KEPA-990123 format. One line per field, with one value per residue (C-alpha): residue number from 1; x, y, z. Coordinates in pm, 1 decimal. Example, Ala and Ser with C-alpha at 12.3 -4.5 7.8 and 13.67 -1.06 7.14 Angstrom:
// residues 2
num <- (1/2)
x <- (1230.0/1367.0)
y <- (-450.0/-106.0)
z <- (780.0/714.0)
// end
This chain:
// residues 650
num <- (1/2/3/4/5/6/7/8/9/10/11/12/13/14/15/16/17/18/19/20/21/22/23/24/25/26/27/28/29/30/31/32/33/34/35/36/37/38/39/40/41/42/43/44/45/46/47/48/49/50/51/52/53/54/55/56/57/58/59/60/61/62/63/64/65/66/67/68/69/70/71/72/73/74/75/76/77/78/79/80/81/82/83/84/85/86/87/88/89/90/91/92/93/94/95/96/97/98/99/100/101/102/103/104/105/106/107/108/109/110/111/112/113/114/115/116/117/118/119/120/121/122/123/124/125/126/127/128/129/130/131/132/133/134/135/136/137/138/139/140/141/142/143/144/145/146/147/148/149/150/151/152/153/154/155/156/157/158/159/160/161/162/163/164/165/166/167/168/169/170/171/172/173/174/175/176/177/178/179/180/181/182/183/184/185/186/187/188/189/190/191/192/193/194/195/196/197/198/199/200/201/202/203/204/205/206/207/208/209/210/211/212/213/214/215/216/217/218/219/220/221/222/223/224/225/226/227/228/229/230/231/232/233/234/235/236/237/238/239/240/241/242/243/244/245/246/247/248/249/250/251/252/253/254/255/256/257/258/259/260/261/262/263/264/265/266/267/268/269/270/271/272/273/274/275/276/277/278/279/280/281/282/283/284/285/286/287/288/289/290/291/292/293/294/295/296/297/298/299/300/301/302/303/304/305/306/307/308/309/310/311/312/313/314/315/316/317/318/319/320/321/322/323/324/325/326/327/328/329/330/331/332/333/334/335/336/337/338/339/340/341/342/343/344/345/346/347/348/349/350/351/352/353/354/355/356/357/358/359/360/361/362/363/364/365/366/367/368/369/370/371/372/373/374/375/376/377/378/379/380/381/382/383/384/385/386/387/388/389/390/391/392/393/394/395/396/397/398/399/400/401/402/403/404/405/406/407/408/409/410/411/412/413/414/415/416/417/418/419/420/421/422/423/424/425/426/427/428/429/430/431/432/433/434/435/436/437/438/439/440/441/442/443/444/445/446/447/448/449/450/451/452/453/454/455/456/457/458/459/460/461/462/463/464/465/466/467/468/469/470/471/472/473/474/475/476/477/478/479/480/481/482/483/484/485/486/487/488/489/490/491/492/493/494/495/496/497/498/499/500/501/502/503/504/505/506/507/508/509/510/511/512/513/514/515/516/517/518/519/520/521/522/523/524/525/526/527/528/529/530/531/532/533/534/535/536/537/538/539/540/541/542/543/544/545/546/547/548/549/550/551/552/553/554/555/556/557/558/559/560/561/562/563/564/565/566/567/568/569/570/571/572/573/574/575/576/577/578/579/580/581/582/583/584/585/586/587/588/589/590/591/592/593/594/595/596/597/598/599/600/601/602/603/604/605/606/607/608/609/610/611/612/613/614/615/616/617/618/619/620/621/622/623/624/625/626/627/628/629/630/631/632/633/634/635/636/637/638/639/640/641/642/643/644/645/646/647/648/649/650)
x <- (2508.6/2653.3/2637.2/2520.0/2716.8/2583.4/2481.1/2531.3/2148.9/2177.8/2448.2/2215.4/1947.2/2160.5/2313.4/2565.8/2790.2/2714.7/3056.2/3238.1/3004.4/3036.3/3416.5/3402.7/3234.3/3475.3/3782.0/3648.0/3373.7/3450.6/3321.7/3131.3/2930.4/3246.0/3407.3/3125.2/3094.8/3472.8/3451.9/3139.6/3169.0/3122.8/2771.5/2651.1/2792.4/2604.3/2276.8/2322.2/2331.4/2028.7/1821.2/1902.3/1834.3/1495.5/1370.4/1489.1/1247.3/1339.3/1132.9/838.1/719.4/697.4/318.0/196.2/142.3/380.7/723.8/895.0/740.5/871.6/1219.0/1207.7/1114.8/1402.2/1637.7/1536.3/1555.2/1908.6/2052.2/1884.9/2034.3/2389.0/2354.3/2336.4/1976.4/1727.6/1396.4/1099.0/797.3/603.3/498.5/225.8/184.7/-149.7/-47.8/-261.5/-467.9/-578.9/-324.7/-154.9/195.4/367.9/721.8/839.8/1049.7/1171.6/1078.5/1155.3/807.8/458.3/196.7/-148.8/-455.3/-513.8/-781.6/-632.4/-643.4/-919.8/-810.2/-1002.3/-1109.3/-1337.4/-1558.7/-1811.6/-2089.1/-2314.1/-2622.8/-2820.9/-2558.7/-2257.7/-1974.0/-1778.9/-1419.8/-1277.6/-992.5/-1084.0/-1461.2/-1517.2/-1387.2/-1577.2/-1509.5/-1450.2/-1681.7/-1949.9/-1993.7/-1904.8/-2211.7/-2383.9/-2692.7/-2920.8/-3164.4/-3307.1/-3115.6/-3208.7/-3016.6/-3013.2/-2822.5/-2538.6/-2719.6/-2741.9/-3057.3/-2920.6/-2758.7/-2729.3/-3049.1/-3284.5/-3110.2/-3185.5/-3155.5/-3485.5/-3818.5/-3930.0/-3760.6/-3920.0/-3832.6/-3730.0/-3465.1/-3572.6/-3492.2/-3297.3/-2920.5/-2862.9/-2630.5/-2505.8/-2246.7/-1935.9/-1889.1/-2163.7/-2367.2/-2109.3/-2093.3/-1995.3/-1623.1/-1682.2/-1641.9/-1880.0/-2195.4/-2170.3/-1843.7/-1684.0/-1276.9/-1302.0/-1618.2/-1832.0/-1884.3/-2210.3/-2006.4/-1827.0/-1890.5/-2017.0/-2282.2/-2399.9/-2394.1/-2600.6/-2867.2/-2860.1/-2852.9/-3161.2/-3356.6/-3274.3/-3069.3/-2981.3/-2643.9/-2441.9/-2252.0/-2069.5/-1969.4/-1680.7/-1861.5/-1776.3/-1640.6/-1539.3/-1256.5/-1096.4/-812.3/-978.1/-1259.3/-1002.8/-887.9/-1048.5/-968.6/-853.6/-1054.9/-840.0/-801.7/-822.7/-1192.9/-1357.2/-1686.9/-1997.9/-2295.5/-2392.7/-2453.0/-2209.3/-2049.4/-1848.9/-1684.0/-1696.6/-1573.0/-1804.1/-1772.9/-1900.6/-2202.8/-2297.4/-2353.4/-2584.7/-2771.0/-2818.9/-2921.1/-3167.2/-3338.0/-3229.7/-3243.4/-2978.5/-2601.2/-2430.3/-2351.1/-2704.5/-2802.3/-2528.1/-2669.6/-3017.0/-2876.1/-2701.8/-3019.1/-3187.9/-3378.5/-3303.0/-3449.1/-3467.3/-3556.5/-3373.2/-3516.3/-3205.3/-3149.6/-2789.2/-2580.0/-2320.7/-2070.9/-1811.1/-1596.5/-1364.2/-1137.2/-1122.3/-951.9/-756.1/-384.9/-126.0/92.4/396.4/570.2/941.4/1096.6/1428.1/1509.8/1795.7/1767.0/1812.9/2036.2/1993.8/1702.3/1571.2/1556.1/1180.0/1090.3/1068.5/1156.3/1027.5/1199.6/991.0/929.1/682.9/863.8/560.5/468.5/203.9/365.5/225.5/-17.1/-343.1/-433.7/-338.7/-143.7/-162.6/-87.3/-258.5/-190.3/39.2/407.1/628.6/608.6/978.5/870.9/1232.6/1125.4/829.2/963.9/1276.2/1430.4/1305.6/1334.6/1714.8/1756.8/1597.3/1847.5/2140.2/2040.9/1976.6/2345.7/2484.5/2274.3/2388.6/2749.9/2663.1/2516.2/2812.7/3016.5/2817.8/2961.3/2828.8/2628.3/2475.4/2100.6/1944.1/1594.7/1525.4/1511.1/1253.3/1333.5/1034.7/957.0/568.9/359.9/46.8/95.3/-21.5/-350.0/-439.6/-171.0/-255.6/82.8/127.6/-217.7/-186.4/143.7/2.7/-282.8/-54.1/282.4/549.2/501.9/241.7/173.2/212.0/594.0/632.8/775.9/840.4/783.6/995.3/899.6/1033.3/831.4/1000.3/1327.1/1514.5/1426.0/1560.7/1583.2/1762.2/1865.1/1509.1/1377.7/1046.2/1053.1/705.6/567.4/772.3/479.2/341.5/567.2/595.9/925.0/1019.3/1024.6/1303.5/1488.5/1512.1/1620.9/2001.5/2005.0/1837.3/2094.0/2389.1/2235.4/2367.5/1999.9/1740.0/1485.3/1120.7/933.0/582.1/372.3/105.0/156.7/191.1/111.0/-90.1/184.9/280.2/340.8/-34.4/-115.3/100.8/2.0/-357.3/-236.5/-129.6/252.6/496.5/585.7/868.0/794.1/1064.1/968.8/1090.8/975.7/905.8/696.9/757.8/526.5/682.3/497.0/277.3/387.4/640.3/867.4/978.8/1304.3/1623.8/1840.0/1662.8/1727.6/1959.6/2195.4/2364.2/2061.1/1941.5/2253.2/2245.4/1888.9/2021.2/2289.1/2049.7/1795.3/2104.0/2160.5/1785.3/1745.5/2036.1/1957.0/1599.8/1719.4/1943.4/1749.7/1664.4/1302.7/1057.6/853.8/522.7/239.0/92.8/-270.5/-416.2/-666.4/-1039.0/-1190.6/-1282.4/-1066.7/-857.5/-561.3/-237.8/-106.5/-48.3/-31.2/-119.5/-457.6/-782.2/-947.9/-721.5/-792.9/-1041.7/-1061.5/-1114.1/-859.9/-705.7/-882.0/-953.4/-1179.2/-1219.7/-967.7/-969.1/-724.2/-505.2/-142.6/-137.7/103.9/152.1/236.5/460.9/259.5/112.1/-168.3/-520.0/-667.4/-512.8/-314.0/-393.2/-36.9/-184.9/-476.4/-483.6/-687.8/-1018.2/-1054.4/-1325.7/-1119.8/-1079.9/-1440.8/-1560.6/-1345.6/-1066.1/-781.5/-401.3/-369.6/-684.3/-707.2/-955.0/-1090.7/-1442.1/-1572.4/-1950.4/-1934.6/-1665.1/-1338.0/-1029.6/-713.3/-459.9/-376.8/-390.2/-737.2/-865.5/-735.9/-963.7/-1251.8/-1188.3/-1164.8/-1536.7/-1638.4/-1760.8/-1737.4/-2024.2/-2060.5/-2136.6/-1983.4/-1980.9/-1631.7/-1541.6/-1220.7/-1042.3/-963.3/-800.0/-914.9/-1277.4/-1443.2/-1630.4/-1850.3/-1819.5/-2000.9/-1782.6/-1886.0/-1620.3/-1466.1/-1321.1/-935.6/-905.7/-1172.0/-983.0/-1221.3/-1495.1)
y <- (1170.9/878.1/546.8/267.9/-54.8/-326.0/-666.4/-993.6/-1012.5/-635.6/-752.8/-1052.2/-782.2/-528.1/-777.6/-529.6/-808.6/-1025.6/-1207.7/-859.7/-668.5/-903.0/-936.2/-566.4/-576.3/-833.5/-647.0/-298.1/-112.4/224.7/201.3/-122.9/19.2/180.2/-165.6/-327.5/-77.4/-91.0/-468.9/-452.3/-369.1/-34.6/-128.4/-219.0/131.4/296.7/77.7/196.8/559.5/581.4/331.9/522.3/859.9/770.3/605.1/883.1/1120.1/1387.0/1205.5/1208.0/873.2/991.9/1044.8/1221.4/1589.0/1615.3/1820.4/1484.1/1334.1/1649.8/1606.0/1224.7/1319.0/1562.5/1309.3/1067.5/1307.5/1431.6/1095.9/1025.5/1360.5/1260.7/928.7/1140.5/1020.9/1219.0/1364.1/1137.9/1348.6/1607.8/1953.0/2181.2/2546.6/2752.6/3110.4/3422.3/3338.9/2979.4/2802.9/2491.8/2471.9/2133.7/2087.1/1721.5/1562.2/1829.0/1703.6/1429.0/1451.0/1318.3/1512.0/1357.8/1432.3/1249.4/1297.3/1521.5/1484.6/1698.3/2028.8/2224.7/2586.2/2653.6/2482.8/2612.1/2476.2/2717.3/2705.9/2935.7/3203.3/2954.6/2859.1/2528.9/2520.4/2357.6/2106.6/2086.6/2035.4/1911.0/1877.1/1841.1/1540.5/1467.4/1167.9/1442.0/1738.4/2103.9/2272.6/2459.3/2359.1/2486.0/2243.6/2084.5/1814.7/1468.8/1227.5/875.7/645.0/464.1/516.4/143.5/-2.3/-358.9/-487.6/-806.9/-996.6/-741.7/-418.0/-100.5/275.6/335.1/234.7/160.8/110.1/438.5/659.5/991.0/1219.0/1464.8/1829.5/1718.8/1700.9/1348.6/1333.3/977.4/797.0/633.7/239.4/10.7/-106.5/-179.1/-327.2/-135.9/-185.5/-26.6/-331.6/-456.3/-648.7/-797.7/-964.9/-779.1/-754.0/-474.2/-389.3/-551.3/-431.3/-275.6/3.9/123.5/477.2/314.3/146.8/435.0/696.9/459.4/463.3/820.7/869.8/654.1/828.0/1177.3/1334.1/1700.8/1670.5/1421.5/1445.7/1151.5/1182.8/981.7/767.7/805.6/504.7/332.0/91.4/243.0/497.8/671.0/791.8/1024.1/1210.4/1381.6/1282.6/1571.4/1657.4/1484.2/1172.6/897.7/899.4/950.1/1106.4/867.5/1115.5/1417.5/1629.7/1815.7/1587.4/1635.1/1425.6/1557.9/1528.3/1410.2/1743.3/1942.6/1704.2/1751.1/2141.1/2042.8/1813.3/2072.1/2341.1/2089.4/2048.2/1664.7/1569.1/1316.5/1317.4/1198.2/884.1/841.6/842.9/601.4/349.0/412.8/331.4/25.7/-103.6/-54.4/221.7/589.4/816.6/1146.9/1480.5/1780.3/2119.6/2300.4/2434.4/2413.2/2528.7/2289.4/2438.3/2242.6/2390.4/2143.3/2154.2/1839.1/1972.3/1734.1/1709.0/1693.3/1387.6/1326.9/1010.6/1059.2/912.9/912.6/782.7/593.3/611.0/294.1/214.5/101.8/-116.3/-177.5/178.2/239.8/-39.0/39.2/-144.6/-24.1/-69.4/78.6/97.5/302.2/576.7/671.1/528.5/604.8/904.5/877.8/600.1/806.6/530.5/192.6/134.4/-191.1/-41.0/290.9/651.9/899.4/757.4/787.3/490.5/488.9/268.1/118.6/-207.4/-60.8/85.9/269.5/-59.8/-80.9/277.4/256.9/-38.0/159.1/434.9/206.6/32.0/331.5/439.3/96.2/41.0/398.8/296.1/-33.7/148.9/381.9/88.9/-60.6/-54.1/208.2/-40.5/-225.4/-273.5/-201.9/-89.8/215.5/196.2/395.8/415.2/538.9/588.6/565.3/780.4/684.8/317.2/257.0/432.9/217.9/203.6/546.6/626.8/327.2/331.7/694.6/618.0/310.6/537.9/808.9/645.0/854.5/638.1/384.6/128.5/-127.2/-17.0/-105.4/-473.3/-566.3/-411.2/-523.6/-401.6/-388.3/-355.5/-460.8/-634.9/-509.6/-765.8/-1103.8/-1383.4/-1728.5/-1576.2/-1615.0/-1376.3/-1413.9/-1330.8/-1381.8/-1326.0/-1577.8/-1709.6/-1369.5/-1393.8/-1664.0/-1839.0/-1611.2/-1882.2/-2073.0/-1740.2/-1655.7/-1980.1/-1943.5/-1598.6/-1753.7/-2029.7/-1788.3/-1600.6/-1640.9/-1593.2/-1875.4/-1775.5/-1852.6/-1818.4/-1885.2/-2055.2/-1761.5/-1391.5/-1266.5/-956.3/-629.5/-367.9/-141.5/-420.8/-490.3/-164.5/-278.9/-626.1/-535.3/-359.6/-692.7/-665.9/-925.7/-843.6/-941.8/-864.3/-878.9/-907.7/-1070.0/-1443.9/-1421.9/-1142.6/-997.3/-849.5/-493.6/-429.2/-109.4/-27.0/218.5/-79.1/-107.3/84.8/127.3/-69.8/-393.0/-397.4/-669.9/-461.7/-748.6/-937.5/-626.7/-571.2/-948.8/-859.6/-565.3/-765.5/-1017.8/-740.0/-568.9/-899.8/-925.7/-572.8/-576.8/-906.9/-804.6/-486.5/-659.7/-963.2/-978.6/-1076.2/-912.8/-1144.8/-1210.8/-1171.3/-1488.2/-1438.5/-1547.6/-1830.8/-1715.3/-1565.9/-1845.2/-2101.4/-2295.3/-2313.4/-2212.0/-2143.0/-1803.8/-1520.3/-1759.5/-1738.7/-1643.2/-1453.3/-1166.7/-1159.8/-859.6/-775.6/-433.1/-178.9/-198.9/121.3/-16.7/191.1/-56.5/-199.2/-566.0/-570.5/-876.0/-918.6/-1188.4/-1454.3/-1619.9/-1359.7/-1610.7/-1930.0/-2125.6/-2262.3/-2137.5/-1902.8/-1623.4/-1725.5/-1487.0/-1387.6/-1145.2/-949.9/-555.6/-456.7/-247.0/-363.3/-538.8/-860.1/-834.8/-732.1/-1024.9/-1294.4/-1367.9/-1525.6/-1531.5/-1879.8/-1869.0/-1904.0/-1705.8/-1958.0/-1797.1/-1462.3/-1434.9/-1789.1/-1743.7/-1923.2/-1722.4/-1819.7/-1583.2/-1256.4/-1089.5/-1225.5/-1138.8/-776.9/-758.7/-867.4/-617.7/-353.3/-427.4/-294.7/18.8/102.6/-51.0/-349.5/-678.3/-983.7/-1357.4/-1481.1/-1858.3/-1940.7/-2266.2/-2296.8/-2621.5/-2812.3/-2700.0/-2439.9/-2150.9/-1888.1/-1504.9/-1207.5/-920.9/-544.8/-371.0/-44.2/211.7/223.3/540.8/475.1/501.2/266.3/372.1)
z <- (1761.1/1934.9/1739.8/1991.7/2013.9/1779.4/1919.9/1719.6/1659.2/1512.8/1291.0/1141.3/1082.5/926.1/686.5/535.5/551.1/849.5/883.6/815.9/1065.0/1357.8/1326.2/1355.6/1678.0/1808.4/1718.7/1790.0/1975.3/1830.3/1467.8/1390.8/1121.9/946.6/973.1/795.6/504.4/484.2/402.9/188.0/-169.3/-335.0/-463.9/-94.9/28.3/-273.9/-196.2/160.5/97.7/-127.0/103.7/424.1/271.4/87.6/433.6/667.3/861.6/627.1/364.6/601.4/497.8/134.7/121.9/-179.6/-142.0/149.0/157.0/214.4/-112.3/-295.4/-150.8/-239.6/-608.0/-624.3/-506.1/-769.4/-1037.3/-930.8/-944.7/-1284.0/-1422.9/-1261.8/-1469.4/-1787.1/-1873.1/-2059.7/-1956.4/-2089.1/-2047.9/-2271.1/-2101.8/-2209.1/-2149.8/-2246.1/-2382.4/-2354.0/-2664.0/-2529.7/-2745.1/-2587.8/-2662.1/-2617.6/-2545.0/-2603.1/-2352.7/-2140.2/-1798.9/-1563.0/-1398.5/-1521.5/-1316.5/-1260.9/-1055.8/-714.3/-469.9/-208.1/165.9/324.1/457.2/701.7/599.9/885.4/1125.1/1394.2/1627.7/1780.1/1993.2/2254.4/2216.3/2280.8/2064.7/2084.0/2036.2/1720.4/1783.0/2154.2/2191.2/1857.3/1503.0/1175.8/972.6/588.6/642.3/584.3/341.2/335.0/437.2/710.1/883.9/1163.2/1293.6/1619.2/1802.0/1867.1/2075.2/1886.3/2131.8/1929.8/1602.1/1520.6/1359.9/1296.2/1624.6/1779.6/1897.9/1741.0/1900.6/1747.8/1865.8/1688.2/1793.5/1423.5/1102.3/958.2/1241.3/1070.5/1129.6/864.9/957.2/1262.2/1374.3/1510.0/1817.7/1871.0/2081.9/1919.5/1918.5/2029.5/2353.9/2630.4/2970.7/3306.5/3214.0/2868.2/2667.3/2379.2/2498.9/2150.6/2201.7/1942.1/1938.5/2076.9/1873.6/1608.6/1258.0/1366.3/1532.9/1206.5/1089.2/765.4/935.7/1140.4/882.1/651.2/909.9/950.2/568.0/526.2/792.1/641.3/889.5/835.4/1031.1/1240.4/1559.0/1709.7/2060.0/2204.3/2470.2/2812.0/3000.2/2696.9/2713.8/2387.2/2383.8/2089.5/2319.9/2453.0/2148.6/1845.5/1471.9/1256.8/985.1/725.3/950.4/683.7/603.5/288.8/251.0/347.8/381.0/214.0/527.0/786.0/1037.6/1351.3/1611.5/1965.3/2317.7/2610.2/2784.9/2475.0/2436.5/2806.7/2739.6/2445.5/2681.1/2939.5/2689.6/2541.0/2881.0/2923.0/3279.3/3247.8/3221.1/2917.4/3108.7/3190.2/2830.0/2770.9/3005.5/2828.2/2505.9/2623.6/2716.7/2392.0/2176.5/2293.0/2064.8/2268.4/2104.1/2252.2/2312.3/2135.2/1785.3/1688.0/1386.1/1238.3/1001.7/815.9/533.9/388.1/91.4/-95.5/-405.3/-607.0/-557.1/-806.0/-781.5/-1014.7/-1137.9/-1165.9/-1486.9/-1697.0/-2064.5/-2166.9/-2554.2/-2746.8/-3054.5/-3392.5/-3516.1/-3166.7/-3039.7/-3096.4/-2859.8/-2481.6/-2175.2/-1864.4/-1513.0/-1220.8/-851.3/-635.4/-470.7/-238.3/117.1/399.3/556.4/915.3/854.2/786.1/553.1/491.2/829.9/984.4/1335.3/1310.3/1239.0/1416.1/1405.7/1097.9/858.2/695.6/429.0/406.0/240.6/116.4/-108.5/-41.5/-129.9/-484.0/-560.3/-470.7/-699.2/-975.2/-916.9/-930.2/-1239.5/-1423.9/-1366.8/-1434.3/-1775.1/-1891.3/-1846.9/-2026.3/-2317.9/-2330.2/-2404.0/-2689.4/-3041.0/-3268.2/-3470.2/-3175.2/-3153.9/-2808.4/-2683.0/-2516.0/-2135.0/-1938.8/-1559.3/-1335.1/-991.4/-956.1/-723.9/-538.5/-552.8/-196.5/-289.0/-576.1/-832.3/-945.1/-1094.1/-1294.2/-1414.8/-1539.1/-1733.5/-1895.6/-2001.8/-2110.4/-2211.9/-2388.0/-2699.8/-2802.5/-2534.2/-2823.2/-2833.8/-2488.9/-2492.6/-2147.3/-1759.9/-1468.9/-1139.2/-779.3/-466.0/-130.8/-213.1/93.0/356.3/177.3/410.8/343.6/-6.3/-101.4/-383.7/-566.9/-949.0/-1090.1/-1436.4/-1620.3/-1797.6/-1912.6/-2201.8/-2476.9/-2398.8/-2127.4/-1863.2/-2035.7/-2104.1/-1749.4/-1602.1/-1686.8/-1533.6/-1226.4/-1210.0/-1203.6/-935.3/-564.7/-463.7/-461.4/-690.5/-620.7/-968.3/-929.7/-1205.6/-1151.3/-1144.5/-785.1/-595.4/-700.7/-747.1/-1037.7/-1296.3/-1274.7/-1474.1/-1747.0/-1750.1/-1825.7/-2120.2/-2271.4/-2179.0/-2037.8/-1706.8/-1431.5/-1066.8/-798.7/-429.2/-106.7/-114.5/264.5/416.0/741.3/1006.6/960.6/649.6/651.4/1011.0/1146.3/1212.2/837.4/905.7/724.4/951.2/903.7/535.6/386.0/183.0/26.7/-80.0/-231.9/-429.6/-542.9/-681.5/-858.9/-1014.0/-1129.2/-1277.7/-1450.8/-1629.1/-1721.2/-1819.2/-2048.4/-2183.5/-2269.4/-2404.9/-2647.0/-2731.4/-3113.3/-3073.4/-2849.0/-2611.0/-2725.1/-2458.7/-2318.5/-2327.9/-1997.7/-1944.1/-1950.4/-1646.7/-1372.0/-1534.3/-1296.0/-1556.8/-1454.5/-1796.8/-1984.7/-1743.9/-1477.1/-1357.1/-1550.1/-1269.6/-1358.4/-1729.5/-1794.4/-1462.2/-1309.5/-1277.3/-918.2/-794.5/-462.1/-223.6/55.1/289.5/400.4/676.1/648.5/527.6/267.6/345.3/10.8/-260.6/-419.4/-390.3/-679.1/-467.5/-465.8/-201.3/-21.7/325.0/607.3/728.2/981.7/1081.0/1169.0/1436.0/1394.6/1031.6/805.7/873.3/1252.9/1278.2/1096.1/1296.0/1034.1/1192.8/1090.4/932.1/765.6/389.9/193.5/-57.0/-189.9/-231.6/-242.5/-354.4/-639.7/-581.6/-506.3/-722.5/-581.1/-427.8/-743.0/-838.9/-473.2/-531.0/-848.5/-639.6/-388.2/-654.5/-741.5/-397.6/-223.1/153.4/341.3/93.7/280.2/131.1/203.3/269.6/286.0/478.2/534.5/889.7/1014.1/707.7/758.2/558.9/751.1/601.0/738.0/663.3/623.1/599.9/414.6/528.5/335.1/259.5/453.9/716.0/1062.9/1253.3/1470.3)
// end
């Protein structure tokens, strides 16, 4: 493969060693990357290797359940073994007589159940002796259930009962769909150009699947078919989502998505004297409840069996009087695959997850090796805590791996004295790194300061805890935590643009150098840090853990997706700055804009990002919340209908 010539701007982005790389370009146009690596340290080269491999297409975006994630786990375990670390996890085997045999500490993997992505077993739509073609005419959807139903069909327009200016697809609130299959149009009433009549961008929240399926559920529909609306100014109207395309179940009847040409056949079989476009224009104007003289069978067989995900961990045994205490260093290994959920730009392309979080996973591998060598050099009478290095799985879908470990630790959670976590340390700009959590241990901030002062990085140390990553699972167990993350967010977060060539290798290695000192210092410190109890919930105090809205809050099992990129993970000020808004999300539908600050949630003040994530975790898809934003120094109240985390739009 030919390596293209590097421009000066590319030099800055690569940041292997900015001066060396750019000098290499000036002196030679044959091997600029080799020149840069030659001038870089061995540690930068090693970090480059780990990072590039973990974020390569071979890892398929590291989505749990994929072959790529299996390769990433194998890679992490291989390097743990190469560093001479031990297996930390116990395995169980049930023998013929039903006895469970436990084998302690013989595995580098900790398995746990995770909701699996829906997998199509069978699908069919038949009527009047005709069969439609799956994958071409229609696809069943995991938003519905696995079942088979035979019933007459009724056209229900857009299936919206709460539109603007009193619009409803139904003649009355109690118009029933009992014993009928509802055939409806996608999106919402539109003009001649196929754009929303209600001024959505491109559609209002009334057009969401959750809203439509709620209306079908309340009216007792026996099945649902949503048709791509002809003439809609939306590229999604030209394709069929796959069965597992991101969406969780929203209705307890079978459901399908359909192309317009297939719907025309149903209309013709049902005796309609109008085309689908005629029916659309009728629906654009108002209610459009049209029973059809055709009985249809809709069959959906979808496998939603739980998937087994795995954390990958390794143990460096301690020494002497401190060996029974454990310090954890972790980072999430997983990412978004091809963006079927969580993507800020939509599904389809590979999401490499270089910064999020190949950058942190590579750091864990390097620190495991460094600390193993440091422990080998300790005198025989030294005291040092046991170190657990762990790559968590399924962080992106709700901190699942770290929560499972915190509930199922290798020793009592009370013997775990400190947790350090990396999440996105690869895009450091202006040498700024955020390290939060200094107030979660009594006296820990003062202990940290000399290490911070000695680092070539500018350490941003917020008073409050920041972020909602895997350290949260340990913090909620009453454990001091430290969280390393870039201080300045970038717009490539959760998009296919989060690529390895953009990573600041030198800045990441400076981060690793800092945490090597912190990890060794914490492991050999005579006294453990005492957890600093957070202030009571709803307190405005910044003491303790840094914000009472986190105290006693719910586990971060977040089922909804708001659709913003927070712009202030490392700020101490109240509220959540909106650093970006993703299209076709709860936030964009409600009119939330970049630069807004979320200050209230259903009237309750928002302390920071972590507190807000706790608020999100209390909601179900379809919930309507009142959000107060500060925009240009004025408060605005917006109503937001929350979509599911995996809901891929409309």
